[in-house]
MIBAKE-601056 format. One line per 5 residues: their letters; for each residue y, z, x of N, C-alpha, C. Coordinates in Angstrom, 3 decimals. Layout:
A) Y,Z,X,Y,Z,X,Y,Z,X; ...
//
This chain:
MSQPT) 28.593,2.621,11.310,29.172,3.955,11.526,28.388,4.654,12.636; 29.083,5.247,13.593,28.423,5.889,14.726,27.797,7.216,14.303; 26.754,7.585,15.033,26.059,8.842,14.773,26.936,10.018,15.200; 27.115,11.043,14.355,27.885,12.226,14.775,27.303,12.831,16.039; 28.160,13.410,16.853,27.702,14.019,18.110,26.726,15.158,17.845
HPRVN) 27.009,15.946,16.826,26.152,17.079,16.485,25.832,17.055,14.989; 24.908,16.209,14.560,24.531,16.198,13.136,24.008,17.571,12.714; 24.217,17.896,11.453,23.757,19.188,10.963,22.228,19.244,10.912; 21.693,20.374,11.329,20.264,20.645,11.217,20.072,21.763,10.201; 19.351,21.473,9.137,19.060,22.456,8.098,17.757,23.176,8.432
ILLST) 17.844,24.450,8.728,16.659,25.253,9.011,16.140,25.802,7.691; 14.888,25.475,7.376,14.283,25.801,6.083,13.259,26.906,6.287; 13.607,28.111,5.857,12.773,29.300,6.066,12.246,29.810,4.730; 10.929,29.787,4.573,10.291,30.364,3.390,9.694,31.713,3.775; 10.054,32.755,3.023,9.557,34.095,3.342,8.654,34.608,2.235
YNGER) 7.703,35.456,2.643,6.838,36.142,1.680,6.248,37.376,2.347; 6.645,38.541,1.872,6.147,39.815,2.410,6.201,39.826,3.941; 7.374,39.492,4.454,7.540,39.392,5.904,8.381,40.494,6.511; 8.371,41.671,5.897,9.278,42.734,6.324,9.096,43.145,7.784; 7.898,42.988,8.333,7.640,43.468,9.694,8.380,42.663,10.755
FVGEQ) 8.540,41.351,10.516,9.023,40.498,11.601,10.231,39.635,11.250; 10.627,39.565,9.977,11.658,38.609,9.591,13.001,38.909,10.250; 13.314,40.165,10.486,14.580,40.498,11.140,14.662,39.927,12.537; 13.570,40.011,13.286,13.542,39.475,14.647,13.638,37.948,14.633; 13.000,37.337,13.641,13.120,35.883,13.542,14.556,35.477,13.246
LDSLF) 15.216,36.180,12.333,16.612,35.864,12.031,17.491,36.002,13.262; 17.244,37.027,14.058,18.004,37.183,15.300,17.898,35.934,16.169; 16.694,35.390,16.264,16.500,34.208,17.113,17.151,32.968,16.508; 17.207,32.882,15.177,17.872,31.741,14.555,19.378,31.798,14.780; 19.948,32.970,14.629,21.389,33.107,14.835,21.778,32.975,16.314
SQTYP) 20.801,32.985,17.206,21.061,32.844,18.640,20.903,31.411,19.130; 20.666,30.464,18.212,20.501,29.072,18.632,21.780,28.536,19.278; 21.603,27.779,20.365,22.755,27.246,21.090,23.311,25.974,20.448; 22.524,25.320,19.596,23.016,24.104,18.941,24.156,24.481,17.996; 25.264,23.736,18.015,26.474,24.198,17.323,26.548,23.923,15.829
NIAIH) 25.604,23.181,15.266,25.755,22.804,13.849,24.440,22.997,13.114; 24.167,24.233,12.711,22.958,24.525,11.942,23.342,25.191,10.622; 22.485,24.997,9.634,22.633,25.667,8.341,21.286,26.299,8.013; 21.267,27.606,7.854,20.020,28.327,7.607,19.865,28.551,6.106; 18.791,28.022,5.564,18.485,28.158,4.140,17.193,28.959,3.998
IRDDG) 17.223,30.006,3.189,16.049,30.850,2.977,15.670,30.822,1.507; 14.377,30.693,1.265,13.839,30.884,-0.074,12.758,31.944,0.013; 12.934,33.053,-0.717,11.886,34.069,-0.754,10.912,33.740,-1.874; 9.623,33.742,-1.530,8.581,33.291,-2.456,7.951,34.472,-3.201; 8.814,35.325,-3.775,8.317,36.420,-4.601,7.788,37.608,-3.822
STDDT) 8.448,37.979,-2.737,7.999,39.126,-1.931,7.960,40.406,-2.748; 6.962,41.246,-2.460,6.843,42.554,-3.113,7.126,43.696,-2.149; 7.494,43.371,-0.903,7.845,44.414,0.067,9.368,44.406,0.244; 9.857,44.823,1.400,11.304,44.948,1.621,11.922,43.719,2.289; 11.233,42.577,2.249,11.756,41.383,2.920,13.166,41.037,2.457
VDIID) 13.385,40.990,1.155,14.692,40.599,0.623,15.772,41.579,1.067; 15.478,42.870,1.009,16.470,43.875,1.409,16.799,43.761,2.891; 15.801,43.466,3.715,16.034,43.331,5.155,16.937,42.138,5.438; 16.708,41.029,4.741,17.563,39.862,4.931,18.986,40.160,4.456; 19.103,40.805,3.294,20.439,41.126,2.766,21.207,42.072,3.688
AHPNR) 20.477,42.935,4.397,21.126,43.926,5.253,21.379,43.415,6.668; 20.932,42.211,6.977,21.095,41.701,8.345,22.583,41.554,8.670; 23.009,41.935,9.874,24.445,41.875,10.202,25.038,40.471,10.145; 24.204,39.450,10.244,24.696,38.080,10.157,24.382,37.430,8.799; 24.119,38.257,7.810,23.798,37.740,6.478,24.831,36.736,5.986
HRLAS) 26.110,36.945,6.300,27.187,36.074,5.838,27.112,34.677,6.436; 26.326,34.517,7.487,26.214,33.205,8.145,25.114,32.344,7.534; 24.338,32.878,6.607,23.320,32.074,5.934,23.984,31.038,5.037; 23.477,29.826,5.061,24.008,28.791,4.177,23.580,29.025,2.735; 22.360,29.550,2.548,21.888,29.870,1.206,20.728,30.850,1.309
FDIGG) 20.554,31.657,0.261,19.440,32.599,0.187,19.041,32.710,-1.279; 17.903,32.102,-1.601,17.428,32.085,-2.977,16.192,32.967,-3.108; 16.138,33.741,-4.165,14.991,34.604,-4.449,14.242,33.996,-5.623; 13.027,33.525,-5.360,12.272,32.827,-6.388,10.965,33.514,-6.714; 10.225,32.909,-7.640,8.899,33.403,-7.969,7.885,32.913,-6.958
NIGVV) 6.699,33.501,-7.021,5.641,33.165,-6.071,4.965,31.850,-6.483; 5.259,30.784,-5.746,4.678,29.472,-6.029,3.775,28.993,-4.913; 3.730,29.696,-3.791,2.870,29.306,-2.686,3.650,28.641,-1.562; 3.049,28.643,-0.384,3.767,28.226,0.819,4.172,26.748,0.773; 3.267,25.856,0.376,3.604,24.431,0.382,4.680,24.117,-0.656
PSFLT) 4.534,24.521,-1.938,5.613,24.260,-2.897,6.937,24.905,-2.491; 6.875,26.074,-1.854,8.104,26.747,-1.459,8.857,25.937,-0.403; 8.134,25.426,0.595,8.795,24.610,1.613,9.290,23.289,1.036; 8.554,22.703,0.103,9.012,21.462,-0.512,10.245,21.702,-1.380; 10.301,22.855,-2.030,11.491,23.205,-2.811,12.717,23.301,-1.905
LSAQH) 12.557,23.971,-0.783,13.654,24.051,0.188,14.073,22.664,0.660; 13.078,21.814,0.935,13.371,20.466,1.432,14.124,19.641,0.401; 13.813,19.853,-0.871,14.449,19.074,-1.935,15.864,19.552,-2.233; 16.124,20.828,-2.052,17.382,21.411,-2.496,18.506,21.315,-1.472; 18.170,21.059,-0.229,19.188,21.150,0.812,19.183,19.917,1.707
GAPGE) 20.375,19.563,2.174,20.501,18.448,3.094,21.166,17.245,2.471; 21.401,16.238,3.330,22.089,15.018,2.907,21.766,13.927,3.913; 22.007,12.657,3.562,21.768,11.581,4.519,22.483,11.838,5.843; 21.800,11.570,6.926,22.365,11.790,8.256,22.085,13.158,8.828; 21.617,14.090,7.973,21.286,15.426,8.464,19.805,15.508,8.829
LYAFC) 19.439,16.584,9.532,18.059,16.782,9.947,17.555,18.122,9.451; 16.251,18.359,9.634,15.584,19.487,8.990,14.586,20.109,9.955; 14.428,21.428,9.840,13.481,22.149,10.690,12.770,23.198,9.847; 11.441,23.083,9.735,10.671,24.130,9.070,10.676,25.387,9.933; 10.662,26.538,9.261,10.727,27.803,9.983,9.831,28.835,9.312
DQDDV) 8.976,29.486,10.099,8.158,30.589,9.592,8.895,31.909,9.789; 8.442,32.933,9.086,9.175,34.198,9.067,8.847,35.142,10.207; 7.791,34.864,10.959,7.280,35.870,11.891,7.283,35.446,13.353; 7.960,34.324,13.671,8.002,33.847,15.050,9.314,34.233,15.708; 9.452,33.846,16.967,10.710,34.001,17.689,11.012,32.663,18.350
WKPEK) 12.170,32.092,18.042,12.558,30.800,18.594,13.315,30.982,19.909; 13.042,30.111,20.865,13.853,30.068,22.083,15.278,29.634,21.709; 16.301,30.158,22.375,17.685,29.831,21.983,17.994,28.337,21.995; 17.348,27.596,22.874,17.633,26.166,23.000,16.679,25.292,22.187; 15.915,25.884,21.300,14.911,25.123,20.546,15.517,23.930,19.815
IARAM) 16.509,24.154,18.979,17.100,23.070,18.205,17.875,22.110,19.111; 18.594,22.628,20.087,19.360,21.767,20.996,18.448,20.817,21.750; 17.310,21.317,22.206,16.352,20.489,22.933,15.805,19.387,22.018; 15.439,19.766,20.798,14.916,18.787,19.850,15.943,17.702,19.549; 17.178,18.094,19.333,18.206,17.124,18.983,18.535,16.187,20.135
EKILA) 18.450,16.673,21.341,18.655,15.797,22.499,17.622,14.670,22.504; 16.367,15.015,22.214,15.300,14.015,22.188,15.455,13.073,20.991; 15.775,13.636,19.833,15.860,12.830,18.615,17.026,11.845,18.680; 18.186,12.299,19.131,19.370,11.446,19.137,19.288,10.340,20.179; 18.326,10.440,21.100,18.113,9.365,22.064,17.320,8.205,21.463
CPAPD) 16.797,8.394,20.246,16.006,7.369,19.570,16.915,6.443,18.768; 16.502,5.178,18.579,17.366,4.238,17.841,17.536,4.574,16.366; 16.550,5.266,15.758,16.646,5.613,14.327,16.291,7.084,14.146; 17.221,7.997,14.429,16.922,9.436,14.339,16.427,9.888,12.976; 16.846,9.195,11.905,16.435,9.603,10.566,14.949,9.371,10.326
KVLYC) 14.292,8.577,11.173,12.867,8.280,11.024,12.002,8.993,12.067; 12.561,9.985,12.723,11.861,10.670,13.816,11.363,12.037,13.368; 10.162,12.377,13.812,9.644,13.743,13.728,9.439,14.239,15.148; 10.122,15.305,15.488,9.967,15.957,16.787,9.089,17.190,16.601; 8.179,17.413,17.538,7.399,18.649,17.548,7.152,19.047,18.992
SRLEY) 6.760,20.289,19.205,6.664,20.767,20.575,5.503,21.742,20.763; 5.305,22.093,22.002,4.290,23.069,22.376,4.760,24.461,21.968; 3.812,25.384,21.823,4.181,26.758,21.481,3.389,27.759,22.310; 3.938,28.939,22.409,3.281,30.042,23.103,2.697,30.993,22.073; 1.401,31.255,22.158,0.771,32.251,21.296,1.057,33.645,21.863
VDERL) 1.525,34.539,20.988,1.819,35.903,21.405,1.215,36.871,20.402; 1.035,38.121,20.819,0.524,39.129,19.902,1.673,39.716,19.090; 1.395,40.749,18.326,2.415,41.302,17.429,3.631,41.822,18.174; 3.412,42.256,19.432,4.520,42.773,20.239,5.075,41.728,21.190; 4.773,40.467,20.940,5.230,39.329,21.730,4.595,39.270,23.111
GHLGY) 3.468,39.927,23.290,2.729,39.813,24.534,2.041,38.464,24.625; 2.063,37.857,25.783,1.532,36.500,25.968,0.027,36.454,25.759; -0.439,35.448,24.998,-1.860,35.209,24.801,-2.301,33.864,25.369; -1.479,32.854,25.250,-1.850,31.527,25.720,-0.870,30.495,25.205; -1.153,29.231,25.527,-0.301,28.127,25.096,-1.124,27.130,24.282
SRVPQ) -0.468,26.437,23.392,-1.153,25.394,22.628,-1.489,24.219,23.547; -2.548,23.516,23.173,-2.996,22.367,23.957,-2.005,21.214,23.821; -1.743,20.531,24.924,-0.904,19.329,24.878,-1.766,18.169,24.397; -1.424,17.552,23.277,-2.280,16.491,22.720,-2.280,15.243,23.592; -3.439,14.613,23.668,-3.574,13.364,24.404,-3.389,12.152,23.494
QIGFS) -3.576,12.350,22.199,-3.426,11.277,21.225,-2.385,11.697,20.188; -1.388,10.850,19.970,-0.348,11.115,18.987,-0.176,9.870,18.142; -0.107,10.030,16.841,0.076,8.891,15.965,-0.880,8.934,14.795; -0.945,7.849,14.034,-1.709,7.849,12.801,-3.200,8.047,13.044; -3.734,7.517,14.146,-5.159,7.675,14.445,-5.519,9.127,14.717
NAIVE) -4.559,9.928,15.086,-4.758,11.363,15.252,-4.436,12.115,13.963; -3.372,11.702,13.277,-2.916,12.410,12.078,-3.938,12.377,10.958; -4.803,11.357,10.940,-5.848,11.281,9.916,-6.762,12.485,9.978; -7.084,12.958,11.194,-8.118,13.983,11.363,-7.604,15.281,11.970; -6.313,15.350,12.300,-5.797,16.563,12.964,-4.284,16.617,12.829
NIAVG) -3.755,17.829,12.780,-2.310,18.013,12.790,-1.879,18.630,14.105; -1.136,17.879,14.901,-0.597,18.435,16.151,0.865,18.846,15.995; 1.446,18.566,14.818,2.853,18.880,14.565,2.949,20.210,13.813; 2.795,21.314,14.531,2.870,22.632,13.906,4.258,22.805,13.298; 4.288,23.142,11.997,5.522,23.084,11.237,6.704,23.803,11.854
CTTVF) 6.457,24.986,12.405,7.559,25.783,12.934,8.163,25.201,14.212; 7.551,24.167,14.786,8.132,23.503,15.958,8.854,22.213,15.584; 8.772,21.787,14.323,9.241,20.450,13.961,10.732,20.383,13.642; 11.314,19.247,13.963,12.647,18.852,13.505,12.514,17.381,13.110; 13.040,17.004,11.943,12.813,15.636,11.469,14.015,15.121,10.694
GDTIR) 14.080,13.782,10.611,15.213,13.116,9.984,15.098,12.999,8.482; 16.169,12.484,7.877,16.264,12.485,6.415,15.320,11.474,5.768; 15.024,10.366,6.420,14.050,9.428,5.864,12.681,10.075,5.762; 12.304,10.828,6.782,11.026,11.554,6.757,11.031,12.561,5.617; 12.133,13.272,5.445,12.226,14.255,4.355,12.043,13.583,2.990
RLLLE) 12.735,12.472,2.760,12.662,11.818,1.458,11.254,11.296,1.172; 10.589,10.774,2.186,9.210,10.321,2.010,8.279,11.507,1.770; 8.507,12.601,2.475,7.708,13.811,2.267,7.770,14.258,0.812; 8.953,14.187,0.217,9.142,14.673,-1.146,8.509,13.769,-2.197; 8.037,12.605,-1.800,7.287,11.753,-2.727,5.854,12.254,-2.909
GAPEN) 5.401,13.129,-2.012,4.059,13.674,-2.110,3.996,14.874,-3.033; 2.837,15.088,-3.621,2.623,16.239,-4.503,1.999,17.378,-3.709; 2.450,18.616,-3.915,1.921,19.750,-3.147,0.401,19.867,-3.206; -0.172,19.588,-4.374,-1.621,19.752,-4.521,-2.410,18.723,-3.717; -1.753,17.691,-3.230,-2.430,16.678,-2.417,-2.403,16.998,-0.929
MMMHD) -1.642,18.023,-0.553,-1.420,18.323,0.862,-2.284,19.492,1.319; -2.941,19.325,2.461,-3.603,20.478,3.075,-2.544,21.482,3.513; -1.500,20.985,4.164,-0.310,21.764,4.476,0.875,20.811,4.542; 2.063,21.314,4.285,3.259,20.482,4.265,3.544,19.851,5.625; 3.258,20.601,6.712,3.552,20.053,8.029,2.592,18.925,8.404
WWTYL) 1.310,19.040,8.008,0.358,17.972,8.287,0.771,16.699,7.540; 1.156,16.849,6.282,1.598,15.694,5.493,2.835,15.060,6.136; 3.733,15.891,6.653,4.926,15.381,7.326,4.546,14.577,8.561; 3.541,15.050,9.293,3.041,14.315,10.459,2.456,12.967,10.037; 1.710,12.938,8.937,1.193,11.671,8.421,2.330,10.725,8.052
VASGF) 3.344,11.252,7.377,4.492,10.425,6.989,5.169,9.827,8.213; 5.457,10.676,9.194,6.187,10.212,10.374,5.375,9.213,11.195; 4.073,9.461,11.324,3.246,8.546,12.107,2.985,7.251,11.355; 3.086,7.304,10.023,2.879,6.105,9.227,4.125,5.273,9.011; 5.302,5.926,9.004,6.530,5.226,8.648,7.647,5.357,9.692
GEVIY) 7.448,6.163,10.703,8.521,6.383,11.655,8.014,6.571,13.073; 8.556,7.575,13.730,8.229,7.832,15.136,7.974,9.319,15.330; 6.980,9.657,16.129,6.655,11.047,16.439,6.925,11.283,17.921; 7.704,12.315,18.199,7.958,12.731,19.584,7.295,14.075,19.806; 6.405,14.152,20.787,5.832,15.443,21.176,6.457,15.854,22.498
DDFVS) 6.920,17.102,22.551,7.581,17.648,23.725,6.731,18.799,24.259; 6.391,18.757,25.544,5.576,19.845,26.092,6.407,21.080,26.440; 7.680,21.048,26.093,8.528,22.238,26.205,8.067,23.296,25.206; 7.943,24.531,25.659,7.503,25.622,24.789,8.722,26.153,24.042; 8.794,25.837,22.739,10.020,26.102,21.975,10.006,27.420,21.222
IQYRQ) 8.813,27.975,20.946,8.762,29.213,20.170,7.654,30.122,20.670; 7.807,31.383,20.318,6.720,32.360,20.455,6.075,32.482,19.082; 4.816,32.067,18.998,4.080,31.961,17.742,3.233,33.214,17.592; 3.715,34.112,16.748,3.114,35.443,16.676,1.775,35.418,15.938; 0.789,36.101,16.525,-0.544,36.201,15.936,-0.735,37.583,15.313
HGSTV) -1.084,37.586,14.023,-1.360,38.848,13.343,-2.280,38.558,12.183; -2.533,39.515,11.335,-3.544,39.376,10.297,-3.291,38.266,9.300; -2.030,37.862,9.109,-1.711,36.841,8.101,-1.407,35.479,8.714; -1.626,35.320,10.013,-1.308,34.063,10.674,-2.182,32.939,10.133; -1.557,31.799,9.805,-2.295,30.668,9.244,-3.093,29.944,10.326
TAWEP) -2.431,29.613,11.452,-3.096,28.921,12.552,-3.299,29.909,13.681; -4.513,30.403,13.835,-4.775,31.486,14.779,-5.148,30.954,16.155; -4.737,31.699,17.188,-5.127,31.393,18.559,-6.472,32.026,18.837; -7.328,31.279,19.538,-8.628,31.793,19.917,-8.870,31.484,21.384; -9.298,32.474,22.192,-9.655,32.191,23.581,-10.856,31.272,23.635
GLKKI) -11.096,30.684,24.818,-12.084,29.632,24.968,-13.452,29.923,24.388; -14.098,31.033,24.794,-15.456,31.312,24.353,-15.508,31.580,22.858; -14.546,32.325,22.337,-14.511,32.612,20.907,-14.316,31.329,20.111; -13.463,30.440,20.625,-13.216,29.180,19.942,-14.491,28.349,19.870; -15.249,28.331,20.964,-16.507,27.580,20.981,-17.468,28.145,19.951
RTRAA) -17.573,29.479,19.869,-18.474,30.101,18.899,-18.044,29.777,17.467; -16.733,29.818,17.211,-16.231,29.531,15.867,-16.534,28.088,15.469; -16.254,27.152,16.388,-16.508,25.742,16.086,-18.003,25.475,15.902; -18.833,26.125,16.738,-20.278,25.925,16.630,-20.792,26.445,15.292; -20.288,27.605,14.847,-20.721,28.173,13.574,-20.337,27.245,12.423
GFLRR) -19.129,26.683,12.464,-18.716,25.756,11.423,-19.565,24.500,11.409; -19.908,24.010,12.590,-20.741,22.822,12.679,-22.129,23.085,12.103; -22.705,24.247,12.422,-24.035,24.579,11.904,-24.022,24.721,10.388; -22.932,25.251,9.842,-22.839,25.359,8.386,-22.894,23.987,7.736; -22.254,23.014,8.337,-22.296,21.663,7.776,-23.707,21.089,7.824
LTTHR) -24.413,21.366,8.921,-25.753,20.824,9.056,-26.740,21.468,8.086; -26.529,22.741,7.755,-27.495,23.470,6.941,-27.108,23.536,5.465; -25.945,22.989,5.105,-25.527,22.983,3.708,-25.963,21.678,3.058; -26.717,21.782,1.982,-27.240,20.579,1.340,-26.150,19.812,0.595; -25.171,20.538,0.071,-24.074,19.880,-0.631,-22.797,20.083,0.177
HHGLD) -22.140,19.015,0.506,-20.896,19.113,1.258,-19.906,18.108,0.694; -18.644,18.339,0.961,-17.589,17.481,0.435,-16.905,16.700,1.548; -17.491,16.676,2.730,-16.887,15.965,3.837,-15.671,16.690,4.381; -15.000,16.046,5.317,-13.807,16.637,5.906,-12.659,16.606,4.905; -12.032,17.755,4.699,-10.895,17.814,3.778,-9.788,16.859,4.193
CLCQV) -9.674,16.629,5.511,-8.597,15.769,5.982,-8.765,14.333,5.493; -10.019,13.872,5.268,-10.212,12.522,4.750,-9.875,12.449,3.266; -10.104,13.540,2.556,-9.638,13.601,1.163,-8.116,13.551,1.130; -7.501,14.246,2.074,-6.038,14.255,2.140,-5.494,12.862,2.438; -6.069,12.166,3.415,-5.531,10.856,3.772,-5.788,9.845,2.656
TRFLN) -6.859,10.026,1.887,-7.077,9.168,0.726,-5.945,9.346,-0.277; -5.579,10.599,-0.542,-4.459,10.868,-1.450,-3.144,10.359,-0.860; -3.033,10.438,0.462,-1.832,9.943,1.144,-1.680,8.442,0.939; -2.761,7.702,1.115,-2.710,6.250,0.934,-2.359,5.884,-0.509; -2.847,6.672,-1.465,-2.523,6.417,-2.870,-1.052,6.710,-3.172
TYPTI) -0.484,7.660,-2.441,0.913,8.039,-2.669,1.867,7.001,-2.094; 1.470,6.358,-0.995,2.366,5.434,-0.300,1.710,4.049,-0.188; 1.703,3.291,-1.271,1.037,1.977,-1.231,1.707,0.974,-0.302; 2.949,1.235,0.122,3.657,0.292,0.994,3.418,0.571,2.471; 2.535,1.497,2.802,2.276,1.789,4.205,1.754,0.545,4.920
DPRHK) 1.991,0.474,6.196,1.521,-0.653,7.009,0.034,-0.892,6.747; -0.349,-2.115,6.387,-1.761,-2.410,6.114,-2.694,-2.055,7.265; -2.183,-2.076,8.488,-3.019,-1.714,9.634,-3.386,-0.230,9.593; -2.447,0.609,9.175,-2.746,2.041,9.042,-3.763,2.264,7.924; -3.560,1.577,6.822,-4.491,1.731,5.700,-5.894,1.298,6.099
ALAMR) -5.993,0.171,6.780,-7.304,-0.327,7.194,-7.973,0.633,8.168; -7.195,1.211,9.069,-7.730,2.191,10.025,-8.372,3.365,9.302; -7.677,3.896,8.307,-8.211,5.032,7.553,-9.420,4.632,6.724; -9.350,3.488,6.088,-10.432,3.074,5.198,-11.720,2.778,5.949; -11.630,2.296,7.173,-12.852,2.040,7.946,-13.630,3.322,8.187
LIDLR) -12.913,4.426,8.365,-13.590,5.717,8.546,-14.083,6.264,7.217; -13.248,6.203,6.213,-13.620,6.728,4.892,-14.865,6.026,4.353; -14.964,4.726,4.562,-16.066,3.941,4.010,-17.404,4.234,4.675; -17.402,4.958,5.788,-18.650,5.277,6.476,-19.306,6.546,5.949; -18.668,7.234,5.020,-19.217,8.491,4.513,-20.450,8.253,3.652
GKGRL) -21.273,9.281,3.574,-22.417,9.245,2.674,-23.687,8.745,3.325; -24.684,8.470,2.516,-25.998,8.078,3.000,-25.984,6.609,3.449; -26.947,6.299,4.339,-27.069,4.939,4.816,-26.019,4.610,5.861; -25.965,3.355,6.235,-24.962,2.836,7.161,-25.022,3.527,8.518; -26.191,3.987,8.937,-26.328,4.670,10.223,-25.904,3.758,11.367
RQRLR) -26.321,2.505,11.305,-25.977,1.581,12.389,-24.465,1.411,12.502; -23.788,1.304,11.360,-22.330,1.152,11.385,-21.659,2.410,11.915; -22.206,3.574,11.539,-21.607,4.824,12.030,-21.817,4.970,13.539; -22.999,4.570,14.022,-23.255,4.631,15.460,-22.286,3.726,16.211; -22.076,2.538,15.681,-21.135,1.614,16.311,-19.725,2.211,16.332
YVLHP) -19.358,2.874,15.246,-18.021,3.478,15.164,-17.879,4.616,16.179; -18.899,5.464,16.277,-18.839,6.602,17.200,-18.737,6.131,18.640; -19.387,5.018,18.971,-19.312,4.484,20.332,-17.945,3.893,20.627; -17.247,3.464,19.575,-15.905,2.899,19.735,-14.992,3.502,18.669; -14.691,4.789,18.785,-13.956,5.483,17.720,-12.511,5.013,17.624
EVYRS) -11.974,5.155,16.417,-10.581,4.800,16.162,-9.727,6.017,15.821; -10.346,7.171,15.628,-9.607,8.407,15.355,-9.977,9.440,16.411; -9.036,10.334,16.681,-9.222,11.255,17.794,-8.623,12.612,17.479; -9.300,13.656,17.953,-8.741,14.997,17.983,-8.400,15.365,19.423; -7.459,16.278,19.590,-6.957,16.596,20.929,-7.928,17.432,21.748
DPLEN) -8.604,18.368,21.097,-9.535,19.233,21.805,-10.837,18.473,22.064; -11.310,18.394,23.306,-12.533,17.624,23.592,-13.740,18.101,22.796; -13.893,19.421,22.632,-15.024,19.937,21.864,-14.922,19.512,20.399; -13.734,19.659,19.810,-13.559,19.259,18.419,-13.729,17.754,18.251; -13.327,16.993,19.260,-13.489,15.547,19.184,-14.963,15.150,19.199
QTLKI) -15.756,15.823,20.033,-17.191,15.543,20.063,-17.858,15.968,18.750; -17.427,17.108,18.214,-17.961,17.552,16.923,-17.648,16.547,15.831; -16.444,16.004,15.858,-16.058,14.988,14.880,-16.980,13.771,14.972; -17.295,13.348,16.178,-18.170,12.191,16.352,-19.557,12.457,15.767; -20.076,13.664,15.993,-21.399,13.996,15.470,-21.384,14.012,13.950
LILLG) -20.352,14.579,13.358,-20.240,14.603,11.909,-20.162,13.204,11.322; -19.420,12.323,12.005,-19.336,10.935,11.548,-20.718,10.276,11.647; -21.387,10.495,12.771,-22.694,9.874,12.971,-23.687,10.299,11.900; -23.626,11.574,11.504,-24.556,12.100,10.516,-24.093,11.835,9.076; -22.923,11.237,8.942,-22.413,10.956,7.600,-21.893,12.175,6.878
LH) -21.546,13.214,7.640,-21.061,14.457,7.038,-19.546,14.568,7.067; -18.892,13.470,7.354,-17.434,13.509,7.456,-16.796,13.224,6.119
//
């Protein structure tokens, strides 16, 4: 059976106390140029006027669904949306409540995805523009140099609000438990890099608003260096540490998906097995010939030092 010209894309929007910006985000969703989208909203127990603002939106009738639920948290809320909506052959896009999407965001993603031999196994993600509360330009996200499982183990370059992914990726994502995920989008990146294909597009698809509740904050160069240095010093001066949370996550990931390619499993286990006391020579050898990479050069060097010291 041939692929439909315009497969449906289910936009999954989880809201929580987003009264300040959700109306503007909805405007950008209803302005998408792609002709076949379904917007699904789940409110995660807002205590402000978010629900009333959505209900009063002039395009409220164009929503595919709007569910008002209890407060279960961001990851369970997005997984609930992912489980409740969609069908084989359709695609999915995570959406935050406080951004502004470019009108061609979904159309651009679908052009790239449909050019692949197995669109249902593809995760598309893109670059973003950091903006302030009034949409004033702050900067752009870094274009990653490494994409795939060797990167997904230690870093997430697939920011959820830029992603569009196929139904196979969705079904595999739903096999994971929320408590095992650092974030739903990072887990999705692990799934796609482990079982499918990841496409990174340097097209700037959204304006990613920075404010007091932003999860992934933009930091200018000098401030970023100070923040990373402070975190590194805390690891060196803390007598008890639990290593990198991302390695705990990938351990849980491997347990969730025992059928993953043995090469991916071996790649992760070689790093995990170097943790703790001893094995300095093995860690030095690994750092000289690393198998995992972060996109930011400073963060990548910090990762190497942590591995060398056994603090990963």
